[in-house]
C-alpha positions in Angstrom: 78.3 82.8 133.1 81.3 82.9 135.3 83.7 82.6 132.3 81.9 85.5 130.7 82.7 87.7 133.7 86.3 86.6 133.7 86.7 87.5 130.0 85.1 90.9 130.5 87.3 91.7 133.5 90.4 90.6 131.5 89.2 92.8 128.7 89.0 95.8 131.0 92.5 95.2 132.3 93.6 94.8 128.7 92.0 98.1 127.8 93.9 99.9 130.6 97.1 98.3 129.4 96.3 99.4 125.8 95.7 103.0 126.8 98.9 103.1 128.8 100.8 101.5 125.9 99.4 104.0 123.5 100.1 107.0 125.7 103.6 106.3 126.9 105.3 104.5 124.0 105.7 104.5 120.2 106.1 101.6 117.9 109.8 102.3 117.4 110.4 102.4 121.1 108.5 99.3 122.0 110.0 96.8 119.6 108.7 93.6 118.1 107.5 92.0 121.3 105.7 95.2 122.2 103.9 95.2 118.9 102.9 91.6 119.5 101.7 92.6 123.0 99.7 95.4 121.4 97.9 93.1 118.9 97.3 90.6 121.6 95.8 93.3 123.8 93.6 94.6 121.0 92.3 91.0 120.5 91.6 90.5 124.2 89.7 93.8 124.3 87.7 93.0 121.2 86.9 89.5 122.5 85.5 91.0 125.7 83.5 93.5 123.8 82.2 90.8 121.5 81.2 88.7 124.5 79.4 91.6 126.1 77.5 92.4 122.9 76.7 88.7 122.3 75.4 88.4 125.9 73.3 91.5 125.5 71.9 90.2 122.3 71.0 86.9 123.9 69.3 88.5 126.8 67.2 90.8 124.5 66.5 88.5 121.7 66.3 85.0 123.2 65.7 85.8 126.9 68.6 83.5 128.0 71.9 84.3 129.7 73.6 80.9 129.4 76.6 80.7 127.1 77.4 77.5 125.3 80.9 76.5 124.2 80.1 77.3 120.7 79.1 80.9 121.6 82.7 81.5 122.8 84.0 80.2 119.6 81.7 82.5 117.6 83.0 85.4 119.7 86.6 84.4 119.2 86.3 84.4 115.5 84.3 87.6 115.4 86.9 89.3 117.7 89.6 88.8 115.1 88.0 91.4 112.7 89.8 94.4 114.3 93.2 92.6 114.0 92.6 91.9 110.3 91.6 95.5 109.7 94.7 96.7 111.6 96.9 94.4 109.5 95.3 95.7 106.3 95.7 99.3 107.5 99.4 98.7 108.2 99.8 97.5 104.6 97.8 100.5 103.4 95.2 98.4 101.7 91.9 99.4 103.2 89.4 99.4 100.3 86.2 97.7 99.4 88.0 94.6 98.1 89.9 94.1 101.3 86.9 94.7 103.5 84.8 92.2 101.5 87.6 89.6 101.8 87.8 90.1 105.5 84.0 89.8 105.8 84.1 86.6 103.6 86.8 85.1 105.8 84.9 85.8 109.0 81.7 84.3 107.4 83.5 81.2 106.4 85.2 80.8 109.8 81.8 81.2 111.5 80.3 78.7 109.1 83.1 76.3 110.0 82.4 76.7 113.7 78.7 76.1 113.1 79.3 72.9 111.2 82.2 71.4 113.0 81.2 71.8 116.6 
């Protein structure tokens, strides 16, 4: 459970960095490394939110608060969804086909985590 708190605190710090990045800079000013930092920060924030939601689900549905290593991998794969949607949005290709492919990719990655570990 200690790792869960560290990830959530890191997510809160990332959210503050994300808000400051969005309010004080633009993509043309920040450059390529800033864009990489932006996507990394979005991933860290979505990972923390996913862990928070998964922990809440486990407490309500299964009455347990202990995370296994596999649960962190599930959250890591699921947290990649906003990054994929941002990439599709940057290409201007958000439609039903793209959304279904993203959902299929996440389903296959979660299936791989379930079977391999």
